[in-house]
PDB file of N, CA, C and O in Angstrom:
ATOM      1  N   MET A   1      15.606  -2.752   0.760  1.00  0.00           N
ATOM      2  CA  MET A   1      15.272  -1.438   0.150  1.00  0.00           C
ATOM      3  C   MET A   1      15.487  -0.459   1.327  1.00  0.00           C
ATOM      4  O   MET A   1      14.978  -0.682   2.426  1.00  0.00           O
ATOM      5  N   ASN A   2      16.215   0.580   1.092  1.00  0.00           N
ATOM      6  CA  ASN A   2      16.513   1.670   2.288  1.00  0.00           C
ATOM      7  C   ASN A   2      15.387   2.282   2.711  1.00  0.00           C
ATOM      8  O   ASN A   2      14.331   2.146   2.093  1.00  0.00           O
ATOM      9  N   SER A   3      15.478   2.951   3.704  1.00  0.00           N
ATOM     10  CA  SER A   3      14.255   3.638   4.379  1.00  0.00           C
ATOM     11  C   SER A   3      13.898   4.752   3.604  1.00  0.00           C
ATOM     12  O   SER A   3      12.692   4.997   3.590  1.00  0.00           O
ATOM     13  N   SER A   4      14.654   5.513   2.938  1.00  0.00           N
ATOM     14  CA  SER A   4      14.361   6.655   2.141  1.00  0.00           C
ATOM     15  C   SER A   4      13.433   6.210   0.900  1.00  0.00           C
ATOM     16  O   SER A   4      12.436   6.848   0.562  1.00  0.00           O
ATOM     17  N   SER A   5      13.856   5.111   0.303  1.00  0.00           N
ATOM     18  CA  SER A   5      13.142   4.590  -0.770  1.00  0.00           C
ATOM     19  C   SER A   5      11.701   4.127  -0.277  1.00  0.00           C
ATOM     20  O   SER A   5      10.699   4.351  -0.957  1.00  0.00           O
ATOM     21  N   LEU A   6      11.657   3.473   0.938  1.00  0.00           N
ATOM     22  CA  LEU A   6      10.273   3.072   1.455  1.00  0.00           C
ATOM     23  C   LEU A   6       9.487   4.157   1.740  1.00  0.00           C
ATOM     24  O   LEU A   6       8.287   4.090   1.474  1.00  0.00           O
ATOM     25  N   CYS A   7       9.990   5.231   2.277  1.00  0.00           N
ATOM     26  CA  CYS A   7       9.213   6.381   2.690  1.00  0.00           C
ATOM     27  C   CYS A   7       8.758   7.076   1.330  1.00  0.00           C
ATOM     28  O   CYS A   7       7.616   7.534   1.324  1.00  0.00           O
ATOM     29  N   HIS A   8       9.441   7.190   0.308  1.00  0.00           N
ATOM     30  CA  HIS A   8       9.158   7.664  -0.853  1.00  0.00           C
ATOM     31  C   HIS A   8       7.867   6.841  -1.523  1.00  0.00           C
ATOM     32  O   HIS A   8       6.866   7.407  -1.961  1.00  0.00           O
ATOM     33  N   PHE A   9       8.073   5.458  -1.518  1.00  0.00           N
ATOM     34  CA  PHE A   9       6.990   4.579  -2.175  1.00  0.00           C
ATOM     35  C   PHE A   9       5.734   4.716  -1.308  1.00  0.00           C
ATOM     36  O   PHE A   9       4.637   4.808  -1.858  1.00  0.00           O
ATOM     37  N   VAL A  10       5.838   4.733  -0.112  1.00  0.00           N
ATOM     38  CA  VAL A  10       4.560   4.772   0.772  1.00  0.00           C
ATOM     39  C   VAL A  10       3.931   6.025   0.568  1.00  0.00           C
ATOM     40  O   VAL A  10       2.706   6.078   0.454  1.00  0.00           O
ATOM     41  N   SER A  11       4.708   7.137   0.503  1.00  0.00           N
ATOM     42  CA  SER A  11       4.085   8.568   0.427  1.00  0.00           C
ATOM     43  C   SER A  11       3.440   8.587  -0.996  1.00  0.00           C
ATOM     44  O   SER A  11       2.345   9.142  -1.088  1.00  0.00           O
ATOM     45  N   VAL A  12       3.951   8.086  -2.020  1.00  0.00           N
ATOM     46  CA  VAL A  12       3.246   8.117  -3.282  1.00  0.00           C
ATOM     47  C   VAL A  12       2.015   7.271  -3.233  1.00  0.00           C
ATOM     48  O   VAL A  12       0.980   7.721  -3.726  1.00  0.00           O
ATOM     49  N   LEU A  13       2.032   6.071  -2.677  1.00  0.00           N
ATOM     50  CA  LEU A  13       1.018   5.136  -2.574  1.00  0.00           C
ATOM     51  C   LEU A  13      -0.128   5.917  -1.918  1.00  0.00           C
ATOM     52  O   LEU A  13      -1.265   5.997  -2.385  1.00  0.00           O
ATOM     53  N   VAL A  14       0.290   6.470  -0.809  1.00  0.00           N
ATOM     54  CA  VAL A  14      -0.792   7.129   0.180  1.00  0.00           C
ATOM     55  C   VAL A  14      -1.455   8.155  -0.609  1.00  0.00           C
ATOM     56  O   VAL A  14      -2.685   8.189  -0.644  1.00  0.00           O
ATOM     57  N   ARG A  15      -0.643   9.115  -1.335  1.00  0.00           N
ATOM     58  CA  ARG A  15      -1.229  10.050  -1.881  1.00  0.00           C
ATOM     59  C   ARG A  15      -2.228   9.702  -2.998  1.00  0.00           C
ATOM     60  O   ARG A  15      -3.207  10.411  -3.232  1.00  0.00           O
ATOM     61  N   ARG A  16      -1.946   8.620  -3.651  1.00  0.00           N
ATOM     62  CA  ARG A  16      -2.712   7.978  -4.648  1.00  0.00           C
ATOM     63  C   ARG A  16      -3.814   7.020  -4.252  1.00  0.00           C
ATOM     64  O   ARG A  16      -4.313   6.283  -5.102  1.00  0.00           O
ATOM     65  N   ILE A  17      -4.193   7.005  -3.047  1.00  0.00           N
ATOM     66  CA  ILE A  17      -5.132   5.941  -2.571  1.00  0.00           C
ATOM     67  C   ILE A  17      -6.354   6.011  -3.287  1.00  0.00           C
ATOM     68  O   ILE A  17      -6.832   4.974  -3.747  1.00  0.00           O
ATOM     69  N   ASP A  18      -7.019   7.296  -3.466  1.00  0.00           N
ATOM     70  CA  ASP A  18      -8.275   7.329  -4.143  1.00  0.00           C
ATOM     71  C   ASP A  18      -8.165   6.851  -5.605  1.00  0.00           C
ATOM     72  O   ASP A  18      -9.061   6.109  -6.009  1.00  0.00           O
ATOM     73  N   LEU A  19      -7.190   7.186  -6.422  1.00  0.00           N
ATOM     74  CA  LEU A  19      -7.013   6.529  -7.558  1.00  0.00           C
ATOM     75  C   LEU A  19      -6.772   5.035  -7.574  1.00  0.00           C
ATOM     76  O   LEU A  19      -7.280   4.316  -8.434  1.00  0.00           O
ATOM     77  N   ILE A  20      -6.033   4.602  -6.664  1.00  0.00           N
ATOM     78  CA  ILE A  20      -5.806   3.113  -6.608  1.00  0.00           C
ATOM     79  C   ILE A  20      -7.281   2.326  -6.317  1.00  0.00           C
ATOM     80  O   ILE A  20      -7.707   1.369  -6.964  1.00  0.00           O
ATOM     81  N   GLU A  21      -7.876   2.917  -5.290  1.00  0.00           N
ATOM     82  CA  GLU A  21      -9.325   2.367  -5.052  1.00  0.00           C
ATOM     83  C   GLU A  21     -10.167   2.292  -6.142  1.00  0.00           C
ATOM     84  O   GLU A  21     -10.720   1.252  -6.498  1.00  0.00           O
ATOM     85  N   ASP A  22     -10.306   3.621  -6.810  1.00  0.00           N
ATOM     86  CA  ASP A  22     -11.278   3.638  -7.991  1.00  0.00           C
ATOM     87  C   ASP A  22     -10.866   2.565  -8.998  1.00  0.00           C
ATOM     88  O   ASP A  22     -11.693   1.829  -9.535  1.00  0.00           O
ATOM     89  N   GLU A  23      -9.571   2.509  -9.228  1.00  0.00           N
ATOM     90  CA  GLU A  23      -9.188   1.476 -10.267  1.00  0.00           C
ATOM     91  C   GLU A  23      -9.488   0.077  -9.971  1.00  0.00           C
ATOM     92  O   GLU A  23      -9.882  -0.719 -10.822  1.00  0.00           O
ATOM     93  N   LEU A  24      -9.259  -0.247  -8.527  1.00  0.00           N
ATOM     94  CA  LEU A  24      -9.708  -1.595  -8.160  1.00  0.00           C
ATOM     95  C   LEU A  24     -11.100  -1.961  -8.181  1.00  0.00           C
ATOM     96  O   LEU A  24     -11.465  -3.113  -8.416  1.00  0.00           O
ATOM     97  N   LEU A  25     -12.043  -0.819  -7.895  1.00  0.00           N
ATOM     98  CA  LEU A  25     -13.486  -1.061  -7.998  1.00  0.00           C
ATOM     99  C   LEU A  25     -13.729  -1.217  -9.454  1.00  0.00           C
ATOM    100  O   LEU A  25     -14.499  -2.091  -9.853  1.00  0.00           O
ATOM    101  N   ASN A  26     -13.151  -0.465 -10.220  1.00  0.00           N
ATOM    102  CA  ASN A  26     -13.581  -0.633 -11.724  1.00  0.00           C
ATOM    103  C   ASN A  26     -13.016  -1.985 -12.257  1.00  0.00           C
ATOM    104  O   ASN A  26     -13.719  -2.594 -13.063  1.00  0.00           O
ATOM    105  N   GLN A  27     -11.923  -2.468 -11.920  1.00  0.00           N
ATOM    106  CA  GLN A  27     -11.513  -3.812 -12.208  1.00  0.00           C
ATOM    107  C   GLN A  27     -12.414  -4.977 -11.775  1.00  0.00           C
ATOM    108  O   GLN A  27     -12.709  -5.959 -12.457  1.00  0.00           O
ATOM    109  N   GLN A  28     -12.816  -4.682 -10.463  1.00  0.00           N
ATOM    110  CA  GLN A  28     -13.731  -5.657  -9.829  1.00  0.00           C
ATOM    111  C   GLN A  28     -14.956  -5.751 -10.673  1.00  0.00           C
ATOM    112  O   GLN A  28     -15.512  -6.846 -10.759  1.00  0.00           O
ATOM    113  N   CYS A  29     -15.434  -4.719 -11.303  1.00  0.00           N
ATOM    114  CA  CYS A  29     -16.688  -4.723 -12.056  1.00  0.00           C
ATOM    115  C   CYS A  29     -16.367  -5.461 -13.428  1.00  0.00           C
ATOM    116  O   CYS A  29     -17.235  -6.166 -13.942  1.00  0.00           O
ATOM    117  N   VAL A  30     -15.188  -5.308 -13.989  1.00  0.00           N
ATOM    118  CA  VAL A  30     -14.865  -5.830 -15.227  1.00  0.00           C
ATOM    119  C   VAL A  30     -14.376  -7.308 -15.107  1.00  0.00           C
ATOM    120  O   VAL A  30     -14.692  -8.175 -15.922  1.00  0.00           O
ATOM    121  N   ASP A  31     -13.620  -7.509 -14.078  1.00  0.00           N
ATOM    122  CA  ASP A  31     -12.953  -8.929 -13.839  1.00  0.00           C
ATOM    123  C   ASP A  31     -13.840  -9.764 -13.128  1.00  0.00           C
ATOM    124  O   ASP A  31     -13.762  -9.704 -11.901  1.00  0.00           O
ATOM    125  N   SER A  32     -14.588 -10.458 -13.583  1.00  0.00           N
ATOM    126  CA  SER A  32     -15.444 -11.472 -12.825  1.00  0.00           C
ATOM    127  C   SER A  32     -14.948 -12.909 -12.848  1.00  0.00           C
ATOM    128  O   SER A  32     -15.322 -13.755 -12.036  1.00  0.00           O
ATOM    129  N   SER A  33     -14.085 -13.130 -13.827  1.00  0.00           N
ATOM    130  CA  SER A  33     -13.578 -14.496 -14.060  1.00  0.00           C
ATOM    131  C   SER A  33     -12.016 -14.517 -13.475  1.00  0.00           C
ATOM    132  O   SER A  33     -11.294 -13.537 -13.661  1.00  0.00           O
ATOM    133  N   PRO A  34     -11.561 -15.631 -12.795  1.00  0.00           N
ATOM    134  CA  PRO A  34     -10.257 -15.672 -12.440  1.00  0.00           C
ATOM    135  C   PRO A  34      -9.280 -15.802 -13.702  1.00  0.00           C
ATOM    136  O   PRO A  34      -9.632 -16.343 -14.750  1.00  0.00           O
ATOM    137  N   GLY A  35      -8.025 -15.250 -13.487  1.00  0.00           N
ATOM    138  CA  GLY A  35      -7.205 -15.304 -14.733  1.00  0.00           C
ATOM    139  C   GLY A  35      -5.999 -14.599 -14.278  1.00  0.00           C
ATOM    140  O   GLY A  35      -5.781 -14.363 -13.089  1.00  0.00           O
ATOM    141  N   SER A  36      -5.052 -14.194 -15.452  1.00  0.00           N
ATOM    142  CA  SER A  36      -3.800 -13.552 -15.219  1.00  0.00           C
ATOM    143  C   SER A  36      -4.032 -12.097 -14.597  1.00  0.00           C
ATOM    144  O   SER A  36      -3.306 -11.664 -13.702  1.00  0.00           O
ATOM    145  N   THR A  37      -5.046 -11.413 -15.110  1.00  0.00           N
ATOM    146  CA  THR A  37      -5.122 -10.067 -14.532  1.00  0.00           C
ATOM    147  C   THR A  37      -5.548 -10.170 -12.885  1.00  0.00           C
ATOM    148  O   THR A  37      -5.171  -9.330 -12.067  1.00  0.00           O
ATOM    149  N   THR A  38      -6.278 -11.179 -12.587  1.00  0.00           N
ATOM    150  CA  THR A  38      -6.502 -11.139 -11.041  1.00  0.00           C
ATOM    151  C   THR A  38      -5.264 -11.517 -10.490  1.00  0.00           C
ATOM    152  O   THR A  38      -4.915 -10.925  -9.469  1.00  0.00           O
ATOM    153  N   ASP A  39      -4.498 -12.422 -10.982  1.00  0.00           N
ATOM    154  CA  ASP A  39      -3.290 -12.870 -10.274  1.00  0.00           C
ATOM    155  C   ASP A  39      -2.271 -11.850 -10.206  1.00  0.00           C
ATOM    156  O   ASP A  39      -1.513 -11.777  -9.239  1.00  0.00           O
ATOM    157  N   ALA A  40      -2.211 -10.969 -11.299  1.00  0.00           N
ATOM    158  CA  ALA A  40      -1.225  -9.914 -11.333  1.00  0.00           C
ATOM    159  C   ALA A  40      -1.718  -8.838 -10.258  1.00  0.00           C
ATOM    160  O   ALA A  40      -0.886  -8.272  -9.549  1.00  0.00           O
ATOM    161  N   ARG A  41      -2.973  -8.586 -10.156  1.00  0.00           N
ATOM    162  CA  ARG A  41      -3.574  -7.671  -9.108  1.00  0.00           C
ATOM    163  C   ARG A  41      -3.296  -8.102  -7.666  1.00  0.00           C
ATOM    164  O   ARG A  41      -2.986  -7.277  -6.806  1.00  0.00           O
ATOM    165  N   ASN A  42      -3.417  -9.456  -7.412  1.00  0.00           N
ATOM    166  CA  ASN A  42      -3.245 -10.028  -6.091  1.00  0.00           C
ATOM    167  C   ASN A  42      -1.774  -9.812  -5.873  1.00  0.00           C
ATOM    168  O   ASN A  42      -1.414  -9.309  -4.808  1.00  0.00           O
ATOM    169  N   THR A  43      -0.951 -10.126  -6.727  1.00  0.00           N
ATOM    170  CA  THR A  43       0.576  -9.953  -6.471  1.00  0.00           C
ATOM    171  C   THR A  43       0.856  -8.470  -6.153  1.00  0.00           C
ATOM    172  O   THR A  43       1.584  -8.154  -5.212  1.00  0.00           O
ATOM    173  N   SER A  44       0.273  -7.584  -6.943  1.00  0.00           N
ATOM    174  CA  SER A  44       0.606  -6.174  -6.731  1.00  0.00           C
ATOM    175  C   SER A  44       0.155  -5.693  -5.321  1.00  0.00           C
ATOM    176  O   SER A  44       0.814  -4.944  -4.600  1.00  0.00           O
ATOM    177  N   LEU A  45      -1.055  -6.226  -5.028  1.00  0.00           N
ATOM    178  CA  LEU A  45      -1.563  -5.785  -3.694  1.00  0.00           C
ATOM    179  C   LEU A  45      -0.893  -6.288  -2.539  1.00  0.00           C
ATOM    180  O   LEU A  45      -0.785  -5.676  -1.477  1.00  0.00           O
ATOM    181  N   MET A  46      -0.379  -7.601  -2.823  1.00  0.00           N
ATOM    182  CA  MET A  46       0.499  -8.250  -1.670  1.00  0.00           C
ATOM    183  C   MET A  46       1.727  -7.469  -1.468  1.00  0.00           C
ATOM    184  O   MET A  46       2.173  -7.219  -0.349  1.00  0.00           O
ATOM    185  N   ARG A  47       2.381  -7.008  -2.809  1.00  0.00           N
ATOM    186  CA  ARG A  47       3.751  -6.285  -2.671  1.00  0.00           C
ATOM    187  C   ARG A  47       3.417  -4.933  -2.053  1.00  0.00           C
ATOM    188  O   ARG A  47       4.236  -4.464  -1.262  1.00  0.00           O
ATOM    189  N   ILE A  48       2.287  -4.243  -2.331  1.00  0.00           N
ATOM    190  CA  ILE A  48       2.057  -2.909  -1.581  1.00  0.00           C
ATOM    191  C   ILE A  48       1.922  -3.133  -0.218  1.00  0.00           C
ATOM    192  O   ILE A  48       2.523  -2.331   0.498  1.00  0.00           O
ATOM    193  N   THR A  49       1.250  -4.069   0.362  1.00  0.00           N
ATOM    194  CA  THR A  49       1.059  -4.431   1.834  1.00  0.00           C
ATOM    195  C   THR A  49       2.445  -4.680   2.291  1.00  0.00           C
ATOM    196  O   THR A  49       2.825  -4.155   3.337  1.00  0.00           O
ATOM    197  N   SER A  50       3.273  -5.476   1.560  1.00  0.00           N
ATOM    198  CA  SER A  50       4.647  -5.784   2.149  1.00  0.00           C
ATOM    199  C   SER A  50       5.520  -4.357   2.323  1.00  0.00           C
ATOM    200  O   SER A  50       6.093  -4.095   3.380  1.00  0.00           O
ATOM    201  N   ILE A  51       5.544  -3.588   1.309  1.00  0.00           N
ATOM    202  CA  ILE A  51       6.211  -2.399   1.307  1.00  0.00           C
ATOM    203  C   ILE A  51       5.566  -1.531   2.645  1.00  0.00           C
ATOM    204  O   ILE A  51       6.320  -1.057   3.494  1.00  0.00           O
ATOM    205  N   VAL A  52       4.340  -1.412   2.708  1.00  0.00           N
ATOM    206  CA  VAL A  52       3.826  -0.669   3.783  1.00  0.00           C
ATOM    207  C   VAL A  52       4.287  -1.266   5.127  1.00  0.00           C
ATOM    208  O   VAL A  52       4.702  -0.533   6.025  1.00  0.00           O
ATOM    209  N   ASN A  53       4.213  -2.554   5.249  1.00  0.00           N
ATOM    210  CA  ASN A  53       4.721  -3.262   6.614  1.00  0.00           C
ATOM    211  C   ASN A  53       6.197  -3.017   6.887  1.00  0.00           C
ATOM    212  O   ASN A  53       6.623  -2.794   8.020  1.00  0.00           O
ATOM    213  N   GLN A  54       6.956  -3.070   5.802  1.00  0.00           N
ATOM    214  CA  GLN A  54       8.355  -2.737   5.914  1.00  0.00           C
ATOM    215  C   GLN A  54       8.620  -1.317   6.485  1.00  0.00           C
ATOM    216  O   GLN A  54       9.341  -1.107   7.460  1.00  0.00           O
ATOM    217  N   TRP A  55       7.982  -0.397   5.799  1.00  0.00           N
ATOM    218  CA  TRP A  55       8.137   1.005   6.084  1.00  0.00           C
ATOM    219  C   TRP A  55       7.512   1.255   7.498  1.00  0.00           C
ATOM    220  O   TRP A  55       7.995   2.108   8.243  1.00  0.00           O
ATOM    221  N   THR A  56       6.408   0.480   7.861  1.00  0.00           N
ATOM    222  CA  THR A  56       5.970   0.612   9.404  1.00  0.00           C
ATOM    223  C   THR A  56       7.017   0.129  10.261  1.00  0.00           C
ATOM    224  O   THR A  56       7.206   0.783  11.287  1.00  0.00           O
ATOM    225  N   THR A  57       7.736  -0.877  10.054  1.00  0.00           N
ATOM    226  CA  THR A  57       8.832  -1.357  10.925  1.00  0.00           C
ATOM    227  C   THR A  57       9.939  -0.384  11.040  1.00  0.00           C
ATOM    228  O   THR A  57      10.388  -0.056  12.138  1.00  0.00           O
ATOM    229  N   VAL A  58      10.438   0.137   9.784  1.00  0.00           N
ATOM    230  CA  VAL A  58      11.522   1.169   9.846  1.00  0.00           C
ATOM    231  C   VAL A  58      11.047   2.367  10.451  1.00  0.00           C
ATOM    232  O   VAL A  58      11.834   2.963  11.187  1.00  0.00           O
ATOM    233  N   LYS A  59       9.801   2.872  10.261  1.00  0.00           N
ATOM    234  CA  LYS A  59       9.301   4.101  11.062  1.00  0.00           C
ATOM    235  C   LYS A  59       9.215   3.968  12.549  1.00  0.00           C
ATOM    236  O   LYS A  59       9.484   4.924  13.275  1.00  0.00           O
ATOM    237  N   GLU A  60       8.801   2.663  13.077  1.00  0.00           N
ATOM    238  CA  GLU A  60       8.804   2.481  14.605  1.00  0.00           C
ATOM    239  C   GLU A  60      10.293   2.458  14.981  1.00  0.00           C
ATOM    240  O   GLU A  60      10.651   3.088  15.977  1.00  0.00           O
ATOM    241  N   ASP A  61      11.162   1.786  14.266  1.00  0.00           N
ATOM    242  CA  ASP A  61      12.463   1.850  14.770  1.00  0.00           C
ATOM    243  C   ASP A  61      13.135   3.195  14.794  1.00  0.00           C
ATOM    244  O   ASP A  61      13.976   3.462  15.652  1.00  0.00           O
ATOM    245  N   ALA A  62      12.768   4.054  13.848  1.00  0.00           N
ATOM    246  CA  ALA A  62      13.211   5.489  13.747  1.00  0.00           C
ATOM    247  C   ALA A  62      12.591   6.319  14.939  1.00  0.00           C
ATOM    248  O   ALA A  62      13.214   7.198  15.534  1.00  0.00           O
ATOM    249  N   GLU A  63      11.236   5.922  15.232  1.00  0.00           N
ATOM    250  CA  GLU A  63      10.632   6.675  16.433  1.00  0.00           C
ATOM    251  C   GLU A  63      11.203   6.367  17.656  1.00  0.00           C
ATOM    252  O   GLU A  63      11.271   7.262  18.499  1.00  0.00           O
ATOM    253  N   ASN A  64      11.681   5.118  17.936  1.00  0.00           N
ATOM    254  CA  ASN A  64      12.346   4.600  19.159  1.00  0.00           C
ATOM    255  C   ASN A  64      13.670   5.108  19.186  1.00  0.00           C
ATOM    256  O   ASN A  64      14.183   5.230  20.298  1.00  0.00           O
ATOM    257  N   ASN A  65      14.321   5.425  18.193  1.00  0.00           N
ATOM    258  CA  ASN A  65      15.825   6.075  18.272  1.00  0.00           C
ATOM    259  C   ASN A  65      15.740   7.582  18.287  1.00  0.00           C
ATOM    260  O   ASN A  65      16.773   8.250  18.352  1.00  0.00           O
ATOM    261  N   GLY A  66      14.485   8.171  18.227  1.00  0.00           N
ATOM    262  CA  GLY A  66      14.317   9.642  18.166  1.00  0.00           C
ATOM    263  C   GLY A  66      14.622  10.294  16.671  1.00  0.00           C
ATOM    264  O   GLY A  66      14.923  11.479  16.526  1.00  0.00           O
ATOM    265  N   ASN A  67      14.506   9.387  15.630  1.00  0.00           N
ATOM    266  CA  ASN A  67      14.892   9.985  14.219  1.00  0.00           C
ATOM    267  C   ASN A  67      13.730   9.997  13.398  1.00  0.00           C
ATOM    268  O   ASN A  67      13.893   9.838  12.188  1.00  0.00           O
ATOM    269  N   ALA A  68      12.531  10.168  13.875  1.00  0.00           N
ATOM    270  CA  ALA A  68      11.271  10.072  13.140  1.00  0.00           C
ATOM    271  C   ALA A  68      11.208  11.210  12.186  1.00  0.00           C
ATOM    272  O   ALA A  68      11.457  12.372  12.508  1.00  0.00           O
ATOM    273  N   GLU A  69      10.825  10.775  10.862  1.00  0.00           N
ATOM    274  CA  GLU A  69      10.670  11.779   9.728  1.00  0.00           C
ATOM    275  C   GLU A  69       9.403  11.325   9.128  1.00  0.00           C
ATOM    276  O   GLU A  69       9.457  11.132   7.913  1.00  0.00           O
ATOM    277  N   VAL A  70       8.342  11.125   9.676  1.00  0.00           N
ATOM    278  CA  VAL A  70       7.009  10.586   9.263  1.00  0.00           C
ATOM    279  C   VAL A  70       6.180  11.761   8.472  1.00  0.00           C
ATOM    280  O   VAL A  70       5.679  12.706   9.081  1.00  0.00           O
ATOM    281  N   LEU A  71       6.106  11.629   7.300  1.00  0.00           N
ATOM    282  CA  LEU A  71       5.223  12.618   6.494  1.00  0.00           C
ATOM    283  C   LEU A  71       4.109  12.100   5.768  1.00  0.00           C
ATOM    284  O   LEU A  71       3.691  12.570   4.709  1.00  0.00           O
ATOM    285  N   VAL A  72       3.617  11.062   6.408  1.00  0.00           N
ATOM    286  CA  VAL A  72       2.502  10.156   5.715  1.00  0.00           C
ATOM    287  C   VAL A  72       1.211  10.252   6.632  1.00  0.00           C
ATOM    288  O   VAL A  72       1.251   9.964   7.828  1.00  0.00           O
ATOM    289  N   ASN A  73       0.145  10.649   6.026  1.00  0.00           N
ATOM    290  CA  ASN A  73      -1.062  10.557   6.804  1.00  0.00           C
ATOM    291  C   ASN A  73      -1.611   9.298   7.087  1.00  0.00           C
ATOM    292  O   ASN A  73      -2.048   8.537   6.224  1.00  0.00           O
ATOM    293  N   GLU A  74      -1.587   9.025   8.569  1.00  0.00           N
ATOM    294  CA  GLU A  74      -1.912   7.708   8.890  1.00  0.00           C
ATOM    295  C   GLU A  74      -3.345   7.118   8.800  1.00  0.00           C
ATOM    296  O   GLU A  74      -3.614   5.934   9.004  1.00  0.00           O
ATOM    297  N   THR A  75      -4.309   8.177   8.440  1.00  0.00           N
ATOM    298  CA  THR A  75      -5.558   7.702   8.047  1.00  0.00           C
ATOM    299  C   THR A  75      -5.502   7.152   6.741  1.00  0.00           C
ATOM    300  O   THR A  75      -5.965   6.034   6.517  1.00  0.00           O
ATOM    301  N   ASP A  76      -4.921   7.916   5.772  1.00  0.00           N
ATOM    302  CA  ASP A  76      -4.896   7.331   4.483  1.00  0.00           C
ATOM    303  C   ASP A  76      -3.987   6.081   4.324  1.00  0.00           C
ATOM    304  O   ASP A  76      -4.213   5.240   3.454  1.00  0.00           O
ATOM    305  N   LEU A  77      -2.959   5.989   5.190  1.00  0.00           N
ATOM    306  CA  LEU A  77      -2.339   4.683   5.253  1.00  0.00           C
ATOM    307  C   LEU A  77      -3.088   3.545   5.618  1.00  0.00           C
ATOM    308  O   LEU A  77      -2.967   2.473   5.024  1.00  0.00           O
ATOM    309  N   LYS A  78      -3.905   3.736   6.629  1.00  0.00           N
ATOM    310  CA  LYS A  78      -4.920   2.625   7.063  1.00  0.00           C
ATOM    311  C   LYS A  78      -5.873   2.418   5.855  1.00  0.00           C
ATOM    312  O   LYS A  78      -6.230   1.270   5.590  1.00  0.00           O
ATOM    313  N   LYS A  79      -6.272   3.385   5.164  1.00  0.00           N
ATOM    314  CA  LYS A  79      -7.193   3.182   4.194  1.00  0.00           C
ATOM    315  C   LYS A  79      -6.561   2.397   3.193  1.00  0.00           C
ATOM    316  O   LYS A  79      -7.207   1.498   2.653  1.00  0.00           O
ATOM    317  N   LEU A  80      -5.291   2.637   2.850  1.00  0.00           N
ATOM    318  CA  LEU A  80      -4.453   1.898   1.610  1.00  0.00           C
ATOM    319  C   LEU A  80      -4.482   0.418   2.139  1.00  0.00           C
ATOM    320  O   LEU A  80      -4.821  -0.467   1.354  1.00  0.00           O
ATOM    321  N   LEU A  81      -4.153   0.121   3.387  1.00  0.00           N
ATOM    322  CA  LEU A  81      -3.988  -1.231   3.819  1.00  0.00           C
ATOM    323  C   LEU A  81      -5.296  -1.999   3.826  1.00  0.00           C
ATOM    324  O   LEU A  81      -5.385  -3.195   3.548  1.00  0.00           O
ATOM    325  N   ASP A  82      -6.342  -1.175   4.182  1.00  0.00           N
ATOM    326  CA  ASP A  82      -7.691  -1.824   4.075  1.00  0.00           C
ATOM    327  C   ASP A  82      -8.108  -2.162   2.615  1.00  0.00           C
ATOM    328  O   ASP A  82      -8.633  -3.227   2.290  1.00  0.00           O
ATOM    329  N   CYS A  83      -7.855  -1.270   1.880  1.00  0.00           N
ATOM    330  CA  CYS A  83      -8.159  -1.412   0.404  1.00  0.00           C
ATOM    331  C   CYS A  83      -7.340  -2.622  -0.222  1.00  0.00           C
ATOM    332  O   CYS A  83      -7.848  -3.349  -1.076  1.00  0.00           O
ATOM    333  N   CYS A  84      -6.122  -2.788   0.221  1.00  0.00           N
ATOM    334  CA  CYS A  84      -5.313  -3.900  -0.275  1.00  0.00           C
ATOM    335  C   CYS A  84      -5.932  -5.241   0.117  1.00  0.00           C
ATOM    336  O   CYS A  84      -6.111  -6.153  -0.690  1.00  0.00           O
ATOM    337  N   HIS A  85      -6.233  -5.293   1.359  1.00  0.00           N
ATOM    338  CA  HIS A  85      -6.781  -6.443   2.031  1.00  0.00           C
ATOM    339  C   HIS A  85      -8.184  -6.847   1.470  1.00  0.00           C
ATOM    340  O   HIS A  85      -8.532  -8.018   1.325  1.00  0.00           O
ATOM    341  N   LYS A  86      -8.990  -5.707   1.155  1.00  0.00           N
ATOM    342  CA  LYS A  86     -10.364  -5.882   0.725  1.00  0.00           C
ATOM    343  C   LYS A  86     -10.400  -6.522  -0.705  1.00  0.00           C
ATOM    344  O   LYS A  86     -11.326  -7.282  -0.987  1.00  0.00           O
ATOM    345  N   PHE A  87      -9.433  -6.242  -1.599  1.00  0.00           N
ATOM    346  CA  PHE A  87      -9.364  -6.418  -2.852  1.00  0.00           C
ATOM    347  C   PHE A  87      -8.471  -7.607  -3.345  1.00  0.00           C
ATOM    348  O   PHE A  87      -8.499  -8.080  -4.481  1.00  0.00           O
ATOM    349  N   SER A  88      -7.699  -8.002  -2.342  1.00  0.00           N
ATOM    350  CA  SER A  88      -6.979  -9.216  -2.659  1.00  0.00           C
ATOM    351  C   SER A  88      -7.675 -10.424  -2.251  1.00  0.00           C
ATOM    352  O   SER A  88      -8.428 -10.484  -1.279  1.00  0.00           O
ATOM    353  N   LYS A  89      -7.354 -11.516  -3.138  1.00  0.00           N
ATOM    354  CA  LYS A  89      -8.269 -12.788  -2.837  1.00  0.00           C
ATOM    355  C   LYS A  89      -7.474 -13.880  -2.538  1.00  0.00           C
ATOM    356  O   LYS A  89      -7.990 -14.966  -2.274  1.00  0.00           O
TER     357      LYS A  89
END
């Protein structure tokens, strides 16, 4: 995935963190038994984490080369990662 796509995905995810967190909280109340929904959620959360980690690597490389174009709120990014870790099992 190219750096432009990564940046776009991460910025969308970060802007939607409150919605993502609310949905995960709602699903936690509804989903008490393991199954395909839980597996799909865990797969999605792992993929979000992977995308953020890839973006972080690309961002650090760009900063080291003087080409930084970071337009993502770091606090919200941390909240997104914390949320992914909290709700993945």
